[in-house]
All heavy atoms as an XYZ file, in Angstrom:
983
protein
N     121.831    100.409    -13.670
C     121.204    100.662    -12.379
C     122.078    100.135    -11.242
O     122.214    100.753    -10.228
C     119.812    100.016    -12.377
C     119.072    100.188    -11.092
S     118.545    101.900    -10.929
C     117.443    101.740     -9.613
N     122.676     98.958    -11.431
C     123.512     98.358    -10.399
C     124.692     99.265    -10.061
O     125.011     99.469     -8.906
C     123.982     96.966    -10.859
C     124.799     96.252     -9.826
C     124.213     95.788     -8.653
C     126.161     96.066     -9.984
C     124.951     95.133     -7.692
C     126.904     95.418     -9.035
C     126.306     94.949     -7.885
N     125.333     99.836    -11.061
C     126.471    100.736    -10.841
C     126.080    101.974    -10.073
O     126.824    102.476     -9.251
N     124.885    102.470    -10.297
C     124.394    103.643     -9.582
C     124.208    103.348     -8.101
O     124.579    104.133     -7.250
C     123.077    104.132    -10.194
C     122.434    105.341     -9.522
C     123.373    106.542     -9.599
C     121.115    105.660    -10.172
N     123.672    102.178     -7.786
C     123.460    101.797     -6.387
C     124.792    101.686     -5.666
O     124.957    102.169     -4.556
C     122.655    100.477     -6.289
C     122.611     99.997     -4.861
C     121.259    100.673     -6.843
N     125.765    101.068     -6.292
C     127.085    100.938     -5.669
C     127.707    102.311     -5.485
O     128.245    102.625     -4.435
C     128.004    100.024     -6.505
C     127.488     98.602     -6.455
C     129.438    100.091     -5.996
C     128.223     97.649     -7.361
N     127.606    103.171     -6.481
C     128.165    104.516     -6.381
C     127.508    105.319     -5.276
O     128.176    105.996     -4.501
N     126.202    105.257     -5.166
C     125.492    105.976     -4.109
C     125.867    105.417     -2.746
O     126.101    106.156     -1.803
C     123.959    105.914     -4.342
C     123.216    106.454     -3.139
C     123.584    106.677     -5.593
N     125.969    104.094     -2.641
C     126.361    103.479     -1.367
C     127.746    103.939     -0.952
O     127.989    104.222      0.215
C     126.335    101.950     -1.478
O     125.029    101.505     -1.721
N     128.668    104.014     -1.907
C     130.027    104.447     -1.580
C     130.030    105.889     -1.089
O     130.749    106.235     -0.155
C     130.937    104.293     -2.800
N     129.215    106.737     -1.710
C     129.139    108.129     -1.280
C     128.554    108.221      0.122
O     129.048    108.952      0.968
C     128.302    108.967     -2.287
C     128.019    110.348     -1.725
C     129.023    109.072     -3.616
N     127.506    107.447      0.400
C     126.890    107.459      1.730
C     127.886    106.986      2.776
O     128.022    107.585      3.833
C     125.606    106.598      1.752
C     125.104    106.422      3.167
C     124.538    107.239      0.875
N     128.618    105.931      2.474
C     129.627    105.433      3.410
C     130.695    106.491      3.640
O     131.089    106.767      4.766
C     130.255    104.116      2.908
C     129.218    103.002      2.983
C     131.490    103.758      3.712
C     129.632    101.732      2.283
N     131.154    107.144      2.584
C     132.182    108.174      2.725
C     131.678    109.334      3.573
O     132.399    109.859      4.417
C     132.617    108.673      1.346
N     130.438    109.730      3.370
C     129.880    110.843      4.135
C     129.727    110.476      5.602
O     130.075    111.241      6.485
C     128.526    111.289      3.548
C     128.755    111.953      2.194
C     127.799    112.231      4.490
C     127.487    112.224      1.431
N     129.245    109.276      5.889
C     128.998    108.908      7.283
C     130.270    108.613      8.045
O     130.292    108.724      9.251
C     128.047    107.695      7.373
O     128.625    106.596      6.674
C     126.680    108.027      6.808
N     131.347    108.243      7.366
C     132.576    107.923      8.087
C     133.587    109.058      8.073
O     134.569    109.000      8.774
C     133.244    106.657      7.505
O     133.546    106.892      6.130
C     132.364    105.447      7.667
N     133.341    110.112      7.297
C     134.338    111.176      7.206
C     134.388    112.045      8.449
O     135.348    112.739      8.677
C     134.062    112.044      5.969
O     132.835    112.724      6.139
N     133.384    112.024      9.263
C     133.358    112.863     10.467
C     133.801    112.133     11.698
O     133.208    112.284     12.753
N     134.836    111.319     11.626
C     135.306    110.541     12.767
C     136.134    111.412     13.698
O     137.336    111.500     13.594
C     136.136    109.355     12.268
C     136.571    108.442     13.394
O     135.923    108.455     14.465
O     137.566    107.713     13.211
N     135.452    112.097     14.594
C     136.145    112.905     15.595
C     135.370    112.835     16.892
O     134.234    112.400     16.934
C     136.315    114.353     15.131
C     135.009    115.049     14.868
N     134.191    115.498     15.872
C     134.376    115.351     13.717
C     133.110    116.044     15.351
N     133.195    115.969     14.042
N     135.995    113.260     17.948
C     135.385    113.235     19.264
C     134.416    114.403     19.370
O     134.830    115.547     19.481
C     136.481    113.339     20.329
C     135.944    113.178     21.728
O     134.728    113.097     21.930
O     136.779    113.122     22.636
N     133.119    114.107     19.362
C     132.102    115.150     19.383
C     132.136    115.950     20.676
O     131.642    117.056     20.732
C     130.715    114.528     19.187
N     132.729    115.411     21.706
C     132.775    116.103     22.987
C     133.932    117.084     23.058
O     134.050    117.853     23.975
C     132.871    115.106     24.129
C     131.581    114.320     24.278
C     131.720    113.145     25.179
N     132.366    112.071     24.448
C     133.477    111.458     24.852
N     134.024    111.740     25.982
N     134.025    110.514     24.134
N     134.823    117.041     22.089
C     135.955    117.950     22.047
C     135.916    118.705     20.725
O     136.564    118.298     19.770
C     137.275    117.181     22.172
O     137.318    116.477     23.373
N     135.136    119.760     20.635
C     135.003    120.483     19.376
C     136.357    120.867     18.812
O     137.253    121.284     19.543
C     134.203    121.727     19.751
C     133.496    121.358     21.007
C     134.390    120.379     21.707
N     136.487    120.699     17.516
C     137.712    121.089     16.841
C     138.775    120.014     16.842
O     139.842    120.202     16.286
N     138.501    118.869     17.451
C     139.509    117.818     17.449
C     139.581    117.183     16.072
O     138.644    117.215     15.311
C     139.210    116.774     18.514
O     138.039    116.071     18.205
N     140.708    116.611     15.770
C     140.888    115.979     14.477
C     140.697    114.483     14.610
O     140.604    113.951     15.707
C     142.304    116.266     13.941
O     143.255    115.758     14.886
C     142.519    117.748     13.723
N     140.660    113.806     13.483
C     140.530    112.353     13.506
C     141.678    111.763     14.311
O     142.794    112.265     14.284
C     140.558    111.794     12.090
O     139.454    112.262     11.369
N     141.398    110.690     14.995
C     142.432    110.066     15.797
C     142.434    108.563     15.540
O     141.436    107.989     15.197
C     142.241    110.379     17.281
C     140.896    109.997     17.815
N     139.742    110.702     17.513
C     140.505    108.971     18.604
C     138.718    110.112     18.103
N     139.147    109.078     18.770
N     143.606    107.986     15.674
C     143.719    106.551     15.488
C     143.373    105.858     16.788
O     143.511    106.430     17.863
C     145.149    106.163     15.062
O     146.047    106.611     16.073
C     145.512    106.781     13.725
N     142.935    104.630     16.666
C     142.576    103.866     17.848
C     143.849    103.408     18.547
O     144.694    102.748     17.957
C     141.735    102.664     17.447
C     141.251    101.889     18.618
C     139.783    101.601     18.510
O     139.142    102.025     17.575
N     139.259    100.881     19.448
N     143.995    103.784     19.797
C     145.150    103.356     20.580
C     144.672    102.367     21.626
O     143.538    102.446     22.091
C     145.830    104.555     21.269
O     144.858    105.230     22.056
C     146.418    105.516     20.260
N     145.539    101.440     21.994
C     145.126    100.469     23.008
C     144.851    101.163     24.343
O     145.488    102.152     24.682
C     146.323     99.526     23.137
C     147.365    100.016     22.217
C     146.879    101.246     21.529
N     143.888    100.635     25.057
C     143.528    101.195     26.360
C     144.526    100.701     27.402
O     144.770     99.507     27.523
C     142.096    100.778     26.748
C     141.102    101.393     25.765
C     141.772    101.194     28.174
C     139.673    100.938     25.954
N     145.101    101.655     28.146
C     146.001    101.297     29.238
C     145.129    100.765     30.364
O     144.167    101.422     30.769
C     146.798    102.536     29.709
C     147.630    102.201     30.940
C     147.654    103.077     28.589
N     145.418     99.570     30.874
C     144.597     99.030     31.965
C     144.561     99.994     33.146
O     145.515    100.724     33.398
C     145.305     97.725     32.350
C     146.194     97.406     31.213
C     146.528     98.698     30.529
N     143.454     99.981     33.851
C     143.299    100.872     35.001
C     144.403    100.637     36.025
O     144.880    101.580     36.656
C     141.915    100.677     35.625
C     141.387    101.789     36.505
C     141.454    103.145     35.820
C     139.973    101.505     36.937
N     144.850     99.389     36.155
C     145.921     99.085     37.108
C     147.246     99.731     36.694
O     148.125     99.919     37.525
C     146.102     97.568     37.235
O     146.455     97.012     35.978
N     147.380    100.093     35.426
C     148.586    100.749     34.939
C     148.493    102.268     34.961
O     149.423    102.953     34.560
N     147.384    102.787     35.427
C     147.159    104.232     35.497
C     147.628    104.770     36.841
O     147.726    104.034     37.810
C     145.661    104.537     35.359
C     145.026    104.095     34.090
C     145.328    105.073     32.999
N     144.608    104.717     31.782
C     144.273    105.593     30.873
N     144.564    106.854     31.032
N     143.655    105.208     29.781
N     147.875    106.071     36.917
C     148.210    106.672     38.214
C     147.076    106.448     39.214
O     145.901    106.363     38.828
C     148.364    108.162     37.890
C     148.708    108.197     36.432
C     147.957    107.041     35.825
N     147.427    106.357     40.480
C     146.453    106.092     41.540
C     145.313    107.114     41.527
O     144.154    106.758     41.737
C     147.152    106.074     42.902
C     146.310    105.665     44.099
C     145.714    104.269     43.890
C     147.157    105.704     45.370
N     145.622    108.376     41.268
C     144.579    109.414     41.242
C     143.519    109.095     40.200
O     142.326    109.276     40.439
C     145.206    110.776     40.950
N     143.942    108.602     39.043
C     142.994    108.272     37.974
C     142.147    107.052     38.328
O     140.939    107.053     38.107
C     143.728    108.046     36.658
C     144.371    109.306     36.122
C     145.167    109.078     34.861
O     145.027    108.073     34.176
N     146.042    110.032     34.535
N     142.753    106.024     38.892
C     141.969    104.838     39.249
C     140.993    105.147     40.389
O     139.866    104.648     40.392
C     142.871    103.650     39.587
O     143.704    103.919     40.676
N     141.405    105.978     41.323
C     140.483    106.377     42.406
C     139.331    107.209     41.852
O     138.189    107.080     42.292
C     141.224    107.148     43.488
C     142.080    106.259     44.347
C     142.743    107.036     45.447
N     143.502    106.139     46.320
C     144.396    106.526     47.191
N     144.656    107.828     47.343
N     145.032    105.658     47.928
N     139.627    108.084     40.913
C     138.578    108.884     40.279
C     137.562    107.967     39.588
O     136.358    108.142     39.756
C     139.188    109.860     39.261
C     138.172    110.517     38.383
C     137.341    111.511     38.873
C     138.035    110.134     37.056
C     136.386    112.112     38.055
C     137.093    110.724     36.234
C     136.265    111.720     36.736
N     138.039    106.979     38.849
C     137.131    106.051     38.149
C     136.299    105.262     39.155
O     135.098    105.062     38.953
C     137.911    105.118     37.199
C     138.490    105.925     36.027
C     137.040    103.985     36.695
C     137.448    106.640     35.171
N     136.897    104.835     40.250
C     136.150    104.122     41.291
C     135.048    105.009     41.858
O     133.898    104.578     42.002
C     137.107    103.662     42.417
O     138.071    102.775     41.850
C     136.355    102.960     43.527
N     135.383    106.242     42.167
C     134.404    107.189     42.704
C     133.323    107.504     41.667
O     132.133    107.514     41.977
C     135.126    108.468     43.129
C     134.346    109.299     44.141
O     133.333    108.811     44.685
O     134.770    110.448     44.393
N     133.731    107.730     40.432
C     132.785    108.029     39.358
C     131.802    106.873     39.157
O     130.604    107.090     38.983
C     133.542    108.310     38.057
C     132.725    108.782     36.866
C     132.144    110.174     37.117
C     133.589    108.788     35.610
N     132.295    105.660     39.230
C     131.428    104.494     39.015
C     130.398    104.334     40.132
O     129.328    103.765     39.904
C     132.247    103.212     38.851
O     132.901    102.884     40.041
N     130.688    104.844     41.324
C     129.720    104.767     42.421
C     128.499    105.641     42.126
O     127.379    105.277     42.483
C     130.374    105.204     43.734
N     128.708    106.775     41.477
C     127.615    107.693     41.164
C     127.039    107.475     39.763
O     125.849    107.667     39.539
C     128.089    109.150     41.276
C     128.344    109.576     42.686
C     129.630    109.593     43.205
C     127.290    109.968     43.512
C     129.868    109.991     44.513
C     127.518    110.368     44.819
C     128.811    110.369     45.310
O     129.037    110.755     46.602
N     127.902    107.129     38.820
C     127.500    107.027     37.416
C     128.032    105.732     36.799
O     128.960    105.752     35.988
C     128.024    108.233     36.621
C     127.695    109.548     37.266
C     128.644    110.241     38.007
C     126.413    110.089     37.155
C     128.329    111.455     38.615
C     126.092    111.296     37.760
C     127.053    111.971     38.488
O     126.746    113.159     39.099
N     127.470    104.584     37.188
C     128.001    103.306     36.700
C     127.983    103.184     35.170
O     128.854    102.520     34.594
C     127.113    102.253     37.359
C     125.999    102.974     38.020
C     126.350    104.417     38.095
N     127.054    103.832     34.511
C     127.000    103.751     33.046
C     128.235    104.379     32.403
O     128.630    103.995     31.300
C     125.739    104.437     32.524
N     128.879    105.311     33.094
C     130.052    105.979     32.533
C     131.317    105.133     32.620
O     132.324    105.447     31.989
C     130.297    107.316     33.244
C     129.184    108.355     33.143
C     129.571    109.614     33.905
C     128.862    108.665     31.693
N     131.262    104.073     33.418
C     132.461    103.264     33.642
C     132.205    101.769     33.450
O     132.971    100.949     33.917
C     132.997    103.504     35.063
O     131.974    103.152     36.002
C     133.407    104.949     35.272
N     131.125    101.428     32.762
C     130.697    100.031     32.665
C     131.599     99.158     31.806
O     131.572     97.929     31.937
C     129.251     99.953     32.153
O     129.154    100.552     30.874
N     132.409     99.739     30.945
C     133.351     98.979     30.117
C     134.694     99.704     30.129
O     134.773    100.880     30.491
C     132.862     98.868     28.649
O     132.867    100.183     28.064
C     131.483     98.240     28.548
N     135.729     99.010     29.689
C     137.055     99.637     29.626
C     137.037    100.840     28.695
O     137.638    101.876     28.988
C     138.097     98.622     29.171
N     136.335    100.728     27.589
C     136.267    101.844     26.649
C     135.583    103.051     27.299
O     135.997    104.188     27.097
C     135.514    101.423     25.389
C     135.513    102.467     24.317
C     134.868    101.953     23.044
C     134.896    103.032     21.978
N     134.323    102.586     20.731
N     134.548    102.785     28.100
C     133.830    103.886     28.752
C     134.670    104.562     29.828
O     134.683    105.779     29.924
C     132.502    103.405     29.312
C     131.489    103.245     28.198
C     130.124    103.044     28.754
N     129.177    103.239     27.669
C     127.980    103.746     27.823
N     127.554    104.094     29.009
N     127.187    103.903     26.797
N     135.353    103.802     30.685
C     136.143    104.482     31.707
C     137.353    105.164     31.093
O     137.811    106.198     31.564
C     136.493    103.619     32.906
C     137.322    102.395     32.712
C     136.892    101.101     32.785
C     138.727    102.324     32.457
N     137.944    100.246     32.560
C     139.088    100.973     32.366
C     139.721    103.284     32.280
C     140.384    100.549     32.102
C     141.021    102.871     32.025
C     141.331    101.514     31.947
N     137.866    104.618     29.988
C     138.960    105.278     29.285
C     138.473    106.618     28.723
O     139.162    107.629     28.816
C     139.487    104.371     28.172
C     140.736    104.915     27.531
O     141.764    105.044     28.234
O     140.690    105.221     26.319
N     137.260    106.626     28.166
C     136.663    107.879     27.672
C     136.434    108.855     28.824
O     136.628    110.064     28.671
C     135.333    107.604     26.977
O     135.538    106.942     25.765
N     136.029    108.329     29.975
C     135.812    109.186     31.141
C     137.120    109.849     31.570
O     137.123    111.018     31.982
C     135.204    108.388     32.294
N     138.229    109.142     31.450
C     139.516    109.749     31.800
C     139.899    110.826     30.785
O     140.453    111.866     31.159
C     140.609    108.683     31.908
C     140.528    107.820     33.164
C     141.548    106.692     33.117
C     140.707    108.662     34.416
N     139.595    110.601     29.525
C     139.824    111.637     28.518
C     138.967    112.859     28.823
O     139.425    114.003     28.739
C     139.509    111.100     27.102
O     140.368    109.997     26.824
C     139.681    112.178     26.041
N     137.717    112.613     29.216
C     136.818    113.709     29.583
C     137.354    114.455     30.807
O     137.286    115.684     30.870
C     135.411    113.182     29.873
C     134.756    112.564     28.649
O     135.171    112.877     27.512
O     133.825    111.758     28.835
N     137.885    113.720     31.778
C     138.457    114.341     32.974
C     139.663    115.200     32.597
O     139.829    116.318     33.111
C     138.848    113.274     33.989
N     140.490    114.700     31.701
C     141.656    115.468     31.250
C     141.207    116.769     30.577
O     141.776    117.832     30.817
C     142.495    114.633     30.290
C     143.758    115.327     29.832
C     144.628    114.450     28.956
O     144.135    113.432     28.411
O     145.816    114.789     28.798
N     140.147    116.691     29.761
C     139.634    117.900     29.114
C     139.037    118.865     30.138
O     139.142    120.085     29.981
C     138.620    117.541     28.030
C     139.299    116.955     26.814
O     140.403    117.358     26.450
N     138.660    115.997     26.175
N     138.432    118.333     31.185
C     137.950    119.190     32.279
C     139.137    119.895     32.934
O     139.067    121.094     33.221
C     137.157    118.357     33.306
O     135.968    117.884     32.672
C     136.806    119.159     34.542
N     140.219    119.168     33.138
C     141.427    119.770     33.711
C     141.958    120.889     32.821
O     142.402    121.935     33.328
C     142.506    118.705     33.901
S     142.135    117.499     35.181
N     141.899    120.688     31.519
C     142.352    121.734     30.598
C     141.471    122.973     30.695
O     141.975    124.096     30.610
C     142.389    121.192     29.164
C     143.452    120.125     28.906
C     143.261    119.500     27.529
C     144.858    120.706     29.052
N     140.159    122.786     30.886
C     139.257    123.925     31.096
C     139.642    124.688     32.358
O     139.706    125.923     32.356
C     137.800    123.459     31.242
C     137.095    123.222     29.923
O     137.691    123.467     28.851
O     135.925    122.782     29.968
N     139.897    123.944     33.432
C     140.268    124.564     34.709
C     141.590    125.310     34.554
O     141.723    126.470     34.975
C     140.364    123.506     35.830
C     138.977    122.913     36.122
C     140.990    124.096     37.091
C     139.003    121.646     36.985
N     142.564    124.655     33.919
C     143.887    125.256     33.739
C     143.836    126.497     32.850
O     144.616    127.420     33.026
C     144.844    124.213     33.148
C     146.292    124.635     33.235
O     146.737    125.011     34.341
O     146.984    124.595     32.194
N     142.874    126.520     31.923
C     142.718    127.682     31.033
C     142.057    128.858     31.741
O     141.932    129.939     31.169
C     141.899    127.289     29.808
N     141.621    128.640     32.986
C     141.031    129.719     33.761
C     139.573    129.999     33.433
O     139.074    131.086     33.715
N     138.891    129.019     32.852
C     137.469    129.214     32.563
C     136.705    129.335     33.873
O     137.081    128.736     34.879
C     136.933    128.053     31.729
C     137.545    128.019     30.337
C     136.969    126.925     29.481
C     137.627    126.966     28.104
N     137.138    125.917     27.230
N     135.626    130.133     33.841
C     134.855    130.335     35.069
C     134.179    129.021     35.488
O     133.976    128.120     34.681
C     133.827    131.452     34.903
C     132.757    131.114     33.889
O     132.985    131.357     32.683
O     131.706    130.591     34.306
N     133.841    128.926     36.767
C     133.309    127.694     37.361
C     132.051    127.205     36.651
O     131.905    126.005     36.402
C     133.028    127.895     38.845
N     131.147    128.115     36.312
C     129.914    127.693     35.631
C     130.206    127.061     34.275
O     129.595    126.068     33.902
C     128.949    128.873     35.465
C     128.316    129.279     36.774
O     128.150    128.470     37.676
N     127.976    130.547     36.882
N     131.134    127.634     33.537
C     131.504    127.080     32.233
C     132.145    125.709     32.391
O     131.826    124.775     31.650
C     132.460    128.042     31.488
O     131.794    129.288     31.296
C     132.896    127.480     30.154
N     133.039    125.581     33.361
C     133.702    124.293     33.603
C     132.666    123.224     33.943
O     132.693    122.115     33.394
C     134.766    124.406     34.712
C     135.310    123.031     35.101
C     135.901    125.323     34.269
N     131.727    123.544     34.817
C     130.703    122.565     35.226
C     129.779    122.205     34.071
O     129.447    121.039     33.878
C     129.917    123.108     36.408
C     130.748    123.160     37.671
S     129.851    123.930     39.024
C     131.187    124.694     39.900
N     129.375    123.190     33.296
C     128.504    122.929     32.147
C     129.244    122.082     31.107
O     128.720    121.089     30.616
C     128.041    124.242     31.514
C     127.128    124.057     30.305
C     126.709    125.369     29.685
N     127.792    126.317     29.463
C     128.606    126.292     28.394
N     128.449    125.391     27.463
N     129.570    127.182     28.280
N     130.488    122.466     30.797
C     131.277    121.697     29.830
C     131.488    120.266     30.305
O     131.433    119.314     29.515
C     132.635    122.356     29.589
C     132.540    123.618     28.763
O     131.488    123.970     28.235
N     133.648    124.331     28.674
N     131.726    120.106     31.590
C     131.955    118.770     32.147
C     130.708    117.909     32.014
O     130.789    116.751     31.582
C     132.405    118.865     33.617
O     133.635    119.595     33.660
C     132.601    117.499     34.240
N     129.548    118.463     32.344
C     128.296    117.704     32.208
C     128.084    117.290     30.753
O     127.737    116.135     30.468
C     127.123    118.520     32.713
N     128.312    118.205     29.833
C     128.132    117.882     28.412
C     129.163    116.872     27.928
O     128.857    115.968     27.165
C     128.231    119.165     27.574
C     127.095    120.161     27.747
C     127.419    121.476     27.037
C     125.789    119.576     27.246
N     130.378    117.019     28.391
C     131.471    116.156     27.960
C     131.266    114.709     28.418
O     131.533    113.769     27.687
C     132.757    116.728     28.570
C     134.019    116.191     28.049
C     135.198    116.936     28.663
N     135.375    118.217     28.010
C     135.513    119.374     28.647
N     135.490    119.430     29.959
N     135.679    120.488     27.972
N     130.801    114.532     29.653
C     130.632    113.190     30.222
C     129.317    112.536     29.808
O     129.145    111.341     29.979
C     130.704    113.246     31.753
C     132.107    113.215     32.302
C     132.872    114.366     32.345
C     132.660    112.032     32.771
C     134.160    114.350     32.854
C     133.947    112.003     33.275
C     134.704    113.169     33.315
N     128.399    113.303     29.297
C     127.080    112.775     28.942
C     127.187    111.702     27.859
O     127.983    111.813     26.937
C     126.195    113.920     28.458
C     124.770    113.521     28.248
C     123.889    114.741     28.143
O     123.723    115.435     29.130
N     123.360    115.000     26.977
N     126.393    110.658     28.011
C     126.310    109.568     27.031
C     124.850    109.359     26.675
O     123.957    109.874     27.346
C     126.881    108.262     27.620
C     128.290    108.343     28.165
C     129.322    108.561     27.068
N     130.682    108.520     27.562
C     131.375    109.580     27.950
N     130.838    110.769     27.947
N     132.623    109.454     28.357
N     124.600    108.574     25.648
C     123.215    108.296     25.244
C     122.395    107.730     26.384
O     121.213    108.023     26.514
C     123.185    107.316     24.065
C     123.696    107.949     22.784
O     123.699    109.198     22.685
O     124.092    107.197     21.884
N     123.011    106.907     27.213
C     122.287    106.262     28.310
C     122.583    106.910     29.666
O     122.260    106.355     30.707
C     122.594    104.773     28.364
C     124.083    104.483     28.538
O     124.914    105.409     28.373
O     124.416    103.326     28.819
N     123.188    108.089     29.653
C     123.497    108.793     30.905
C     123.441    110.295     30.668
O     124.431    110.923     30.324
C     124.873    108.384     31.415
N     122.245    110.861     30.837
C     122.105    112.314     30.711
C     122.538    112.959     32.014
O     122.180    112.502     33.093
C     120.662    112.673     30.387
C     120.270    112.292     28.977
C     118.948    112.891     28.570
O     118.640    114.018     29.007
O     118.232    112.213     27.825
N     123.305    114.015     31.895
C     123.842    114.677     33.077
C     123.386    116.123     33.136
O     123.268    116.794     32.115
C     125.371    114.608     33.069
C     125.974    113.204     33.025
C     127.480    113.292     32.942
C     125.547    112.389     34.231
N     123.177    116.597     34.343
C     122.767    117.985     34.569
C     123.980    118.812     34.993
O     125.072    118.280     35.218
C     121.713    118.025     35.675
O     122.298    117.655     36.917
N     123.739    120.101     35.162
C     124.774    121.000     35.646
C     125.270    120.529     37.012
O     126.463    120.552     37.294
C     124.193    122.414     35.722
C     125.159    123.470     36.125
C     125.978    124.173     35.292
C     125.407    123.948     37.445
N     126.717    125.063     36.023
C     126.394    124.953     37.352
C     124.901    123.637     38.693
C     126.869    125.631     38.459
C     125.385    124.317     39.797
C     126.361    125.304     39.671
N     124.359    120.064     37.864
C     124.744    119.567     39.199
C     125.643    118.341     39.090
O     126.577    118.176     39.883
C     123.495    119.248     40.025
N     125.382    117.481     38.116
C     126.259    116.324     37.883
C     127.644    116.800     37.458
O     128.661    116.249     37.896
C     125.671    115.402     36.816
C     124.366    114.764     37.240
O     124.266    114.289     38.388
O     123.432    114.741     36.410
N     127.673    117.816     36.608
C     128.960    118.388     36.195
C     129.728    118.913     37.391
O     130.935    118.707     37.513
N     129.019    119.571     38.314
C     129.655    120.087     39.537
C     130.221    118.935     40.367
O     131.352    119.013     40.862
C     128.650    120.897     40.355
C     129.254    121.497     41.608
C     128.276    122.355     42.373
N     127.124    121.540     42.759
C     125.877    121.988     42.836
N     125.609    123.237     42.553
N     124.904    121.198     43.203
N     129.462    117.845     40.512
C     129.931    116.695     41.294
C     131.186    116.089     40.650
O     132.150    115.755     41.342
C     128.835    115.630     41.384
C     129.338    114.359     42.093
C     128.274    113.296     42.152
N     127.370    113.643     43.235
C     126.073    113.337     43.263
N     125.521    112.683     42.269
N     125.332    113.676     44.288
N     131.181    115.957     39.333
C     132.335    115.362     38.646
C     133.555    116.266     38.767
O     134.668    115.782     39.007
C     131.987    115.043     37.174
C     130.921    113.937     37.121
C     133.236    114.624     36.403
C     130.311    113.706     35.746
N     133.364    117.569     38.644
C     134.484    118.504     38.818
C     135.058    118.358     40.226
O     136.279    118.319     40.414
C     134.057    119.963     38.543
C     135.142    120.949     38.987
C     133.737    120.151     37.067
N     134.191    118.238     41.220
C     134.648    118.042     42.596
C     135.483    116.763     42.717
O     136.510    116.750     43.401
C     133.453    117.982     43.552
C     133.558    119.045     44.628
C     132.486    118.980     45.678
N     131.293    119.677     45.201
C     130.056    119.205     45.261
N     129.811    118.041     45.788
N     129.053    119.901     44.804
N     135.019    115.688     42.069
C     135.773    114.423     42.109
C     137.141    114.588     41.444
O     138.148    114.065     41.949
C     134.988    113.314     41.405
C     133.845    112.760     42.209
S     133.148    111.302     41.405
C     131.668    112.000     40.692
N     137.171    115.291     40.324
C     138.445    115.542     39.627
C     139.402    116.266     40.565
O     140.580    115.903     40.677
C     138.202    116.357     38.327
C     139.505    116.938     37.791
C     137.523    115.498     37.267
N     138.886    117.272     41.270
C     139.728    118.054     42.175
C     140.129    117.251     43.408
O     141.298    117.270     43.812
C     139.004    119.336     42.578
C     138.830    120.290     41.413
C     137.948    121.487     41.709
O     137.178    121.468     42.693
O     138.035    122.458     40.941
N     139.179    116.530     44.007
C     139.475    115.755     45.220
C     140.538    114.685     44.977
O     141.370    114.432     45.844
C     138.207    115.077     45.737
C     137.229    116.015     46.397
C     135.900    115.344     46.735
O     135.784    114.109     46.596
O     134.977    116.077     47.140
N     140.496    114.064     43.825
C     141.442    112.982     43.529
C     142.712    113.484     42.849
O     143.565    112.677     42.479
C     140.760    111.906     42.687
C     139.649    111.220     43.419
N     139.853    110.450     44.534
C     138.311    111.218     43.196
C     138.697    109.980     44.971
N     137.742    110.448     44.187
N     142.821    114.805     42.680
C     144.008    115.414     42.069
C     144.315    114.806     40.706
O     145.458    114.506     40.366
C     145.197    115.344     43.020
C     144.935    116.067     44.334
C     146.077    115.989     45.322
O     147.086    115.304     45.047
O     145.945    116.624     46.381
N     143.258    114.624     39.933
C     143.373    114.011     38.612
C     144.193    114.888     37.668
O     144.981    114.379     36.871
C     141.971    113.713     38.023
C     142.049    113.192     36.619
C     141.237    112.716     38.912
N     144.036    116.203     37.768
C     144.752    117.094     36.855
C     146.272    116.909     36.977
O     146.974    116.827     35.967
C     144.359    118.545     37.110
S     142.608    118.855     36.789
N     146.753    116.805     38.198
C     148.187    116.600     38.409
C     148.634    115.264     37.813
O     149.751    115.155     37.295
C     148.507    116.657     39.894
N     147.757    114.256     37.832
C     148.122    112.958     37.280
C     148.284    113.014     35.763
O     148.951    112.166     35.172
C     147.087    111.888     37.662
O     145.901    112.023     36.907
N     147.694    114.020     35.135
C     147.870    114.244     33.701
C     148.984    115.269     33.421
O     149.244    115.599     32.284
C     146.569    114.751     33.058
C     145.493    113.711     32.934
C     144.306    113.839     33.644
C     145.651    112.609     32.122
C     143.299    112.893     33.531
C     144.643    111.662     32.001
C     143.482    111.801     32.702
N     149.574    115.791     34.479
C     150.623    116.793     34.315
C     150.070    118.171     33.988
O     150.761    119.003     33.425
N     148.809    118.407     34.368
C     148.161    119.690     34.077
C     148.074    120.506     35.362
O     147.641    120.017     36.393
C     146.737    119.469     33.512
C     146.823    118.678     32.204
C     146.013    120.791     33.305
C     145.496    118.216     31.672
N     148.511    121.752     35.265
C     148.416    122.662     36.402
C     149.450    122.428     37.483
O     149.272    122.856     38.617
N     150.513    121.751     37.134
C     151.547    121.516     38.160
C     152.791    122.309     37.869
O     152.977    122.836     36.838
C     151.905    120.020     38.299
C     152.338    119.436     36.961
C     150.741    119.263     38.865
C     152.848    118.022     37.042
């Protein structure tokens, strides 16, 4: 009986950890943990975007890991824009991408975040669309 419990536990652990991918970026593959570049080491456009984002959505920037994720989300928004996706799709994708368990976002929130990305020229800071 003891061997069965250990075997079942190992299978459960394997199943729950095998899907380690970014749920906000469908089709992404597993990624290794990389150190977070301090905000002071980021381009000015990115740090200004995070400052502006935190004024409206403090939950999205409350920790270094969260604002780093927000920058990844902003980069993916830039890729949507650069791919020529229509405005409604970009705004909807942005709202879904930035949403967290403790921060539900609407289409209007997606529109506001897209505006911030554009106002702060975040896409150019990632080398997208230049």
